[in-house]
N, C-alpha and C positions, 0 to 999 in steps of 0.2 A: 802528498800531491795536492797543490792548491787548485781552486776552481779555474783560474785562467789557464794553468798548465793542462788541466783535464780537458777543457774545451778545445785547446789548441791541438791536442793529440787526437781528439775525436774528429776534428775537422780534417786532419791529415788522413785518418783512416777512411773517412768518407770520400776524400779525393781519390784514394787508391781504388775504392770500390767502383767509382765512376769509370776509372781507367780500365778496370777488369771487366766492365760491362760494355765496353766500346764495340761498335759494329766491326771495326777494322781488326782483322786477325793479327796483324803485325803489332798493333797497339796493345792488344790483349796479351800477346806473348811477352812483349817487353815489360808490361805491367806486372805480370806474374813474377818475373825475376826481381824487379824493383820492390814489389810488395814484400816478398820473402826477405829481402835484405833489410827493409825498413823494420819489419817485425823483429828481426834478430838484433837490431841495434839496442833495444831496451825492453825489459820485461813489461813495462807499462804500454809500449807499443803493441806487443803481442796480446796483452789483455784487452786493450781497446779494440784491436782488430777482431778478436774473437767475439766480443760483444756486438760490434757492428755487423759482422757476418751473420750472427744469430738473429739480430733484430731484423736485418734485411730478409732473412728466410721467413721470419714470422709475418712480415708484411706481405711477402709473396703468398703465404698461406691464406691471408685475408682476401687476396684478390684471385685466388686459385679456383679450380672447378667446384669446390665446396663452399663458394662464397655465401650461399644461403645459410650455412651452418658455421658460425664463427666460434663455436665453443672450444675446439682444439687450439685455435690461435689465441683466444682469450686466456686460456690456461697457460700457454707458453709465455705470453706477455706478463701475466701475473707473477711468473716465476723469476722475472728479472728484478733484482733488488732495487728499491727506490733510489738509493744513492747512485747505483750504477746507471739507472735510466737517466738521471740528471746529467751524469757525465757524458752520456751518449747523445743527449738532446741536440747538441750543436750540429751533429752530423746527420740527423735523421732527415732533414729537408733534402740533403743531397741524395740520400738513399731513395726517397720518394721520387726525386727527379729521375733516377735510374729507371724506376718502374714506369714512369710516364713515357720516357723515351722508348723503352722496350715495347710498350703497347701502342706506339704511335701508328704503325702501319695498319693495325687492326681496328683503329678507331676512326671517328669523323674529324679528327684534328686537322689533317691537311686541308679538307674542305673548309673548315673554319678559318684557317690562316689565309686561304686564298679568296675568301668572300669579300664582296665590295664594302660591306659595313659590318662592324663587329663591336661587341661590348665585352670587356673582360669579366671574369667571375667576380661577383660582388659589386658590380657597377652597372649603371644605366646610361644609355646614350639616346639623345633626341636629335633627329635630323629633319630638315626641310628639304624635300625632294625637288627635282627640277620642275615638276608640275605644280608645286605649292602644297602637296600633301605633307602631313606631319607623321613621322614614324618614330616611335620610341622602342628601343631595344632593351629588354630585361637582361638580367645577369647571364653571361655566357651565351649570348645570342649571336647568330651570324645570318646575314641576308645578302642575296645578290639582286641587283636592280637591272631590269631589262626593259627599257622604254623604247618604243618605236613610234613611227607616225600613226600606226593603226591601233596599238594596244599598249597598256602599261602592266608590267609584271614584276612582282616581288617573289623571289624564290626563298622560302624559309629553310635554311640549311639546318639550323638547330636553335633551340631556345624558344622564346616567347616575344611577341610584338604587340604593340598597341598602334592601330592605324586610324588616322583621320583623313579621309580621302577628299582631295580637291575635285570639284565637279569638272567634267570634260565630256560633253555629249558625244564627241567624235572618237574618243579613245577609252574603251572600257578598262577597268582596273581589276587586276587579278592578284591574289596571293596563292602561289603554288606550293603545296606541301607534298610530302611523300605519298599521301593517300588521295588527295583531291585538288581540284582547281576551285578556288573560292572567288566568285565574281561579285564585286561590291555593287549593290543597288542603292547604296546610301553612304553614310559617313563613317561612324566610329564602331570599331570592333577589335577584339583581341584574338590572336591565334597562337596556340601552343603546340610545338612539335614534340611528341613523345616518340619512343622507339618504334612503337607499333600503332600509333594513333595520332590524329590531329584533333585538338580541342578548340572549337569555335565558340566564342561568347559574344553575342551582339549587344552593343550598348545603345546604338541609335540606328534607325532605319532597318535595312534588310541586306542579306547576302544570299546569293544562289550557290548552292553546293553542287558542283559538277563532278561526277564520278565515272571512271571507266567501267563499262559493263554493269552499271547499276543506275537505277532511277535517281535523279537528282532531287533536291529538296530546297525549300526557301526557309531561312532562319530569320526570325524577326527580333526586334528589340526586346531585351529581357529573357531571351531564350538561349540555351546552350546545347550543343550536340557534340558527341564523340564519334569521330569518323575513323573507321578501320578498313581493312581490305574487304570486309564483308558489306561495307556500305555505311551510311549515316545512321547513328543510333537515334533513340527517341529524343524529342525536344523537351528539355527540362527547364523550368523557370528558375531564375536567380535574381538577386538584387543588383541591378545594373549600377545604381548610384554608389553602393558600397564597394563594388569592384573598381569604379573610377577613382573613388577616394583612396583605395588601397594602392592603386598604381601611383597616384600623386605622392603618397606618403611612404612608398616602398615598404608596404606592410603585407603580411599574409593573414587573411581573414578566413578562419575555418569554423565550421559549425557541425559538430558531431561527426568528425572524420577519424578514422583509425590513426593511431600515433605513427605507424610506419609511413603513411602517406604524408603526414606533416614533416617527418624527418626527410623524406624524399625531397620536399620543397626546400628545406633548409640546406640540404646537401648541394643543391644547385647554386646556392648563393654564397658558398664558402669554399676557399681553396683547400686542396688536400682531400682527405678521406674522412667521411662520417659513416661509421660502421655500426650495424645493429642487426639483431636476429628478428626478422619480420614476424615469424610465428610466435615468438615469446611476447611481443609487444602488441600484437594485432587486437587484443581484447580491450586495450586502453583507448577510450574515445576522447577526442579533444574538441573543445569549443574555446577559441581564443583569438586574440589579435596579436601577432608576433612581428617584431621588427626584422626586416630582411637586410637592412643596412648594418645590423649588429647581431650576427647569429649566435655569438657567445651569450649575449643578453637573452636571446630567444630560448636558448637551451636552459639558462638559469630560470626563466619564467616557467618552463615545463617542469623543472625540478621543484620549484616552489609549489606548484599545483599538484604534482604527482610525487610525493615523498618516497614511493616505492622504487622510483627510477634511480639509476646511478650513471653519472657521466664522468668518464675518465679521459682527460685531455693529456694524452701521452706526449704530444707536441701540439703546436698550433695547427699542424697539418695532419694529425692522426688522432681522431676523437672516437671513442667507443661509448655507446649507450646501451644499457641493459637494465633488467629488473631482477636482481638476484633474489633467490628465495631466502627469506629471513628466518633465523632460528628463534622461535619464541622463548626458548629457555635460556638463550644467550643474552647476557646483560652487557 
């Protein structure tokens, strides 16, 4: 079987798996009969289907309840012969699409799609708002704009933004996150929405953090705070000029941070799944400047500086990073 034939069969298998995962019960029932007939047509069909079903199950395992421990899934993936993985590669993107659709209702994706302003994964968008303010959206960011005669509000749905506020003495400017309302008292700052926290970094002037049931605080230029349900954390100094440069160049600047935190950032800027065992990699500390426009290059730079790492790009959309134990006696 040549490569073109193998890829074609893999794509057909992926098509059937998409049909078998449809929300509509009638579609699934019809697909079961059609899939069985397709597999019976040719032993190569049956072999490709078995491999695709196995790989889909392994990807489910990566996203399952034990997502923090990927060792069983890594072992299963390692058992797939390299040649077989190559033949299946053409269909993996469709399998990943199935998983994304299956998790849609439980994620923030609908809110992202309905947002006023959005930036796709791996891309940045800059907008001039109606009041003249400049808003830059980092990768995978969504924002709602709510301007009225009395106030200006940005609702940060997800992701990270850089704001340069236009002055308007009669209409205060707010960024609303899940944890707080941030009232601009000046011009430039960044806001990052995490699952359980808001990260505010001041570049110029000040922002007043307003919290429900907690005392507020004022954050000045060169200060950063992490805001949770428990309130605003301590004010920490940072290099504001370096952060501005990083935004302009789409770079990640890290100074003595655990590798899993660095991989968290890279994962935000690439499509698909970047999987790793946090506990295994937490002891590795990173100080680097990494390109967010090219996360493949960023991963290669990490490999160059940390030879104990291993990066396995099973497809463009499924990458695994680990640090396997080396056998000193093995040559």
